[in-house]
C-alpha positions in Angstrom: 150.1 14.9 -10.6 151.7 14.7 -7.1 151.9 11.5 -5.2 153.0 10.8 -1.7 151.7 8.5 1.0 152.3 11.1 3.7 149.1 13.3 3.8 151.1 16.3 5.3 153.6 16.2 2.4 150.8 15.8 -0.1 148.9 18.8 1.2 151.9 21.1 1.5 153.1 20.1 -2.1 149.6 20.6 -3.6 149.2 23.9 -1.9 152.6 25.1 -3.1 152.0 23.9 -6.7 148.5 25.5 -6.7 149.9 28.7 -5.5 152.5 28.5 -8.3 149.8 28.4 -10.9 149.4 24.6 -11.4 146.3 22.6 -11.4 147.2 19.5 -9.2 145.8 15.9 -9.0 146.8 14.3 -5.8 147.5 10.5 -5.4 148.4 8.5 -2.3 150.2 5.6 -4.0 151.6 4.5 -7.3 148.6 2.5 -8.4 146.5 5.7 -8.2 149.1 7.5 -10.2 148.9 4.9 -13.0 145.1 5.0 -13.0 145.0 8.8 -13.2 147.7 9.0 -15.8 145.8 6.7 -18.1 142.4 8.4 -17.5 143.2 12.1 -17.9 145.7 14.4 -19.6 148.7 14.8 -17.3 151.7 17.0 -18.1 153.9 16.1 -15.2 154.1 13.5 -12.5 156.0 14.0 -9.3 156.0 10.9 -7.0 157.6 9.6 -3.9 159.8 6.5 -4.5 158.6 4.9 -1.2 154.9 4.4 -1.3 152.6 1.5 -0.4 151.3 -1.0 -3.0 153.0 0.2 -6.1 156.1 2.3 -5.3 157.3 5.3 -7.2 160.0 3.3 -9.1 157.6 0.7 -10.2 155.1 3.3 -11.2 157.8 5.2 -13.1 158.9 2.0 -15.0 155.2 1.3 -15.9 154.6 4.9 -17.0 157.7 4.9 -19.3 156.8 1.5 -20.8 153.3 2.6 -21.9 153.0 4.5 -25.1 150.2 6.9 -23.7 152.3 7.9 -20.7 155.9 7.4 -21.8 156.6 11.0 -22.8 155.2 12.5 -19.5 158.1 14.0 -17.5 158.5 12.3 -14.1 160.2 13.6 -11.0 161.0 11.0 -8.3 161.2 12.2 -4.8 163.6 10.5 -2.4 165.1 11.2 1.0 167.8 8.7 0.3 171.0 9.3 -1.6 170.4 6.2 -3.6 172.8 5.6 -6.5 170.1 3.4 -8.2 167.7 6.4 -8.2 170.4 8.6 -9.9 171.1 5.9 -12.4 167.5 5.5 -13.3 167.3 9.3 -14.0 170.3 9.0 -16.3 169.0 5.9 -18.1 165.7 7.7 -18.9 167.5 10.4 -20.9 166.3 13.3 -18.8 162.6 12.3 -18.7 163.0 11.4 -15.1 164.4 13.8 -12.5 165.3 13.4 -8.9 164.1 15.8 -6.2 165.7 15.2 -2.8 163.5 15.4 0.3 163.1 17.5 2.4 162.6 20.2 -0.3 161.2 23.7 0.0 157.9 24.8 -1.7 160.0 27.1 -3.9 162.3 24.2 -5.0 159.1 22.1 -5.9 157.6 24.9 -7.9 160.9 25.6 -9.6 161.3 22.0 -10.6 157.8 21.9 -11.9 158.3 25.0 -13.9 161.5 23.7 -15.5 159.4 20.8 -16.9 156.0 22.3 -17.7 154.2 25.7 -17.8 151.9 26.7 -14.9 148.2 26.0 -15.4 149.1 22.5 -16.6 147.7 19.5 -14.9 150.3 17.9 -12.6 149.6 14.4 -11.9 
């Protein structure tokens, strides 16, 4: 699953991941991420930290707290060099990674491939 409230970033990322062999579910906010993660099989969630309604950090905390979604790897995207974001990744024992924006399509696909095999559903 890939989530970002910027439609251009969402499209570019979905296109890159699809070209990299992944099936992608798109989401525009953290609430949609939570709904999709609970209603379907998701192997990876890549989401922006700054989104309306439910932001990426809040969605990540919810995902890691629920038994059904706690094992799904999460990649948080941020354009800020926020020490709290890095600390979150460390506290989650590697189940949360940080991807700095702007990123290239190649960086995105490489990050996804490090966590799951292509043809998986990315939420």
